[in-house]
N, C-alpha and C positions, 0 to 999 in steps of 0.2 A: 593794201600794199604790205608786203612782208617786211618785218623789222630785223635789222642786224645790229650786232654790238661788236664794234671793231676791237681787235687786240693790238695795242700800240707797241711801237718800238721807239727808242731814243738812245742817244749816246750815254754810256755808263749806266744804263737802266735796262730792266726787262719789263714787259707789259703783262698785265693780268686783267681779266674781265670776270666779274661775278654776274651770273645770270640768275634771275629770280622767277620762280613759277607761282606768282600770285598777282592778281589783277591790281592795277593802280587805282581803281575805284570799285565800289560794291553795288552799282546800279546798272551798269551796261553789260557786265559779264554774267550770264545766267548759269553757266557751268564751267568749271575748270577741269583740266585733264592732265594725266601724266604726259610729260613732253620728252621728245627726243632732243638731245644736245648735239648740235651740228657745228662743223667747221667748214666754211666755204672759201675757196680761193681760186684765182685765175692763174693759168700757166702761160697766158698771152694769146691763147687760141681757143680755150674752152674753160668754162667754170666747172670746178670739181668740188664735191662735197663728201665729207666723211663723218659718220655718226660716231661720237666718242662716248656716249652713255645715255642714260635716261634720268629725268628729274621728277621727283614726286611732287604732288600738290602741296603748295605752301612751303616748298624747299628752295634752297639756294645752292649754287655750285660755282667754285672758283676755277677758271681756266687760266693756266699760266703759259705764257709764250714759250718758255724754254722746255715745256713738256710736249710740244707739238713737233716732234722730230720728223714727222712724215711730210712737213711742208718744205717746198723749195726755199732756198736762201732768199731773204728779203721779201718773201711773199706777204701780201696783205691778207691777214686772216680775219674772216668775218664769222663770229659766233652767232648762233640763233637757236631758238626753241621752236619745235613744230609738233603738232599732233600727228600729221601724216609724214611718211618717210620722204625725204627729199631725193631727187634723182642723183645718182653718183656723178653724172656728167650732164651738162646743159650748155646749149649755145647762147642762152641769155641768162642773166642772173635770176634764180628761182625766187620770184616775189609774190606770185598770185596764189598763195596757199594759206590755209588756216585763218579764214576771215573771222572766225569766232574769237581770235585773240585780240582783235582790234578794239580800241576805245577811242573816242573822239578827243577827250581831254581828261587827264593827261594820257600820253602814250605809255605802253609798256617800256620800261627802261632797265638798263643794266648799269652796274658800277664799273666804270672804265678807268684804269689807273696805271701808274708806273711806280716801280720800286727800284732802289739802288742797293748795291752791296754794302754801302756805308750807312744805311738806315733810313734814307729819305723815302717818303711815300706820299703820293698825291693822287687824287681821283676826282671824278665828277659823275653825276648821273646823266646818262645820255643814250641815244639810239642813232641809227643812220639808215638812210635809204639811198637808192641810186639817183644820180643827177642826170639831167639831159646833156647829151654830148655837144649840143650846140648852144649851151647856156654860157653866161658870163658871171664874173664875180666882182663885187665892190664891197670892201670891208674896211672899216676904220678901227684901228687898234691902239689903245692906250696901255698895252700890257708889257712893253719893254721895261726892264728893271735895270738900274744902274748902281754900281758899287763894286768894291773890291771883292774878288773871288766869285763874281756872278757871271754866268754864261747863259745866253738866251738862244733858244732855238724855235723855229717855226716847224710844226708838224702839219704839213698840208695833206689832208686826207681826201682822196678822190675815189668815188665809186660810180661806175656806169653800168648800164645793162649789158653792153657788149663786153666780152672778155679781153678784147684787144687792148694792148698797151699803146696809148697815143702820147706823143711828146709835143708839148707846147710851152708857152712862156707865161710866167707869173711876173708881173711888174710891181716894183716897190716905188712909191712916191711919198712925198711929204705934203700934208694938207696945205701948208703955206708955201710950197716950193713951186718951181717952174721947170723941173727936169726930172727925168727918170733916174732914181737913185741906183737901181739895179734891175737887171733882167735875169731871171733864173729859170732854167729848163725844169719842167715838172712832167710827170708821167701819170696818166690815168690808171686807176685800179692799183694805186700804190700809196704808201705813206712816204711823202717826200720830206726829207729832213734837211733843213736849211739853217745854218748858223747865222744869226742876225747881228752879232756884235761888230762886224767889220763893214757894215753897209752904210755907215756915215750918219746914223741917227744920234741925236742928243736929247737931253732931258726935256726940252721944251718942244720937241717935234712930235706931231701926230702922224703915225705911220698909216699909209693908205695902201691897200693891196688891190690889184686889179688884174683881171684876165679878159681875154676876148673870146675864147672858145673852150673853156673848161670851167667846171664848178667844183668846189671842194669845201671842206670844213677846215678853217684855219685854227689850229691849236697852238697856243704859245706856252712853251715850257721854259722855266728858269731853274737853273741848278746852282747851288751854293757849294763851292769846294768839291766839285765833281760828284755831288750826290748826297752830301750830309743833310741838306734840306732841298726839297723840290716844291715847285708850284706849277699848276697847270690851269690855263684859262682858255676860253674860246670866245670868239667874237659872235655877234648876232647880225642878221641882215639889217640894213638901214631902216627898213619899215618898222622894226621894233622900237626905234627911237620916237615914233609918233604916238601921241596919246589919243587924239581925236581925228575924225575924218577917215578918208579912204587911204589906209596905210600902204597898200600895195600900189596904188597910183603914185604915191609919193616915192616909193621904192623905185619904180620905173623911171620917174622924172630925175631922181638923183643919179641913177645909172646912166641916163642919157647925157646929163651935164658932164659927168666925169669921163664918159666915153669920148665926147667931143674934145675935152681937155687932153686926154691921152693922145688922140689923133694929132692934135696941134703940137704937142710935145715931141712926138715921134718925127714929125716933119722937120722940126727945128734941129733934131739930132742928125 
């Protein structure tokens, strides 16, 4: 499966992604190649790709959101590296290319970050794939920060094979609560930016995120004084909390438990 490195957007910030043309281990990759640097995005009906350069072996390149003036407003930009040229247009996300780039553990990763004009800078090492359009999400988040001059945002990143923009709901709950705290409309193949401070959470609350028919990557950004300092964290699937046994069986069971709970809460509403 082909790997993408999203370029983020957030209030009072601009995104940047650094792509790296060197393998994450030295035993699976037998040969490296000069790579094409690509930007892929959806216009709502088709995936489009533009090559913006080439990257030499063992080199890195920084892609800044504000330099991509050919993108439509608010488009989700997916950067990637490829040996082969990607199609300029495609009815499905171009993923089955360049198998030689794949490693089992770890994956090829990029540096995905945000900068503000006030000097704040935050990043993480990551990658992204398309998610199934009929999947669901369960995520527990301890990443809300509280204090004077702090502002919290959720960047809900959704990528699907189809270029269509689907609208559905993201539900916010509390781990010890009995009601839906908020329902927010989110769109596939977008970075959905949601301000979290007015949703009714307090210091001792554990935020729970749930969906019924969309999957995404929940990124939590906190900004101090509109960008003097920034932080960025992402949650992990519930299976990652298990140390022994069948982790993905546990993941399925936890999702079933919370799906039933969400159904009961919705009926009560």
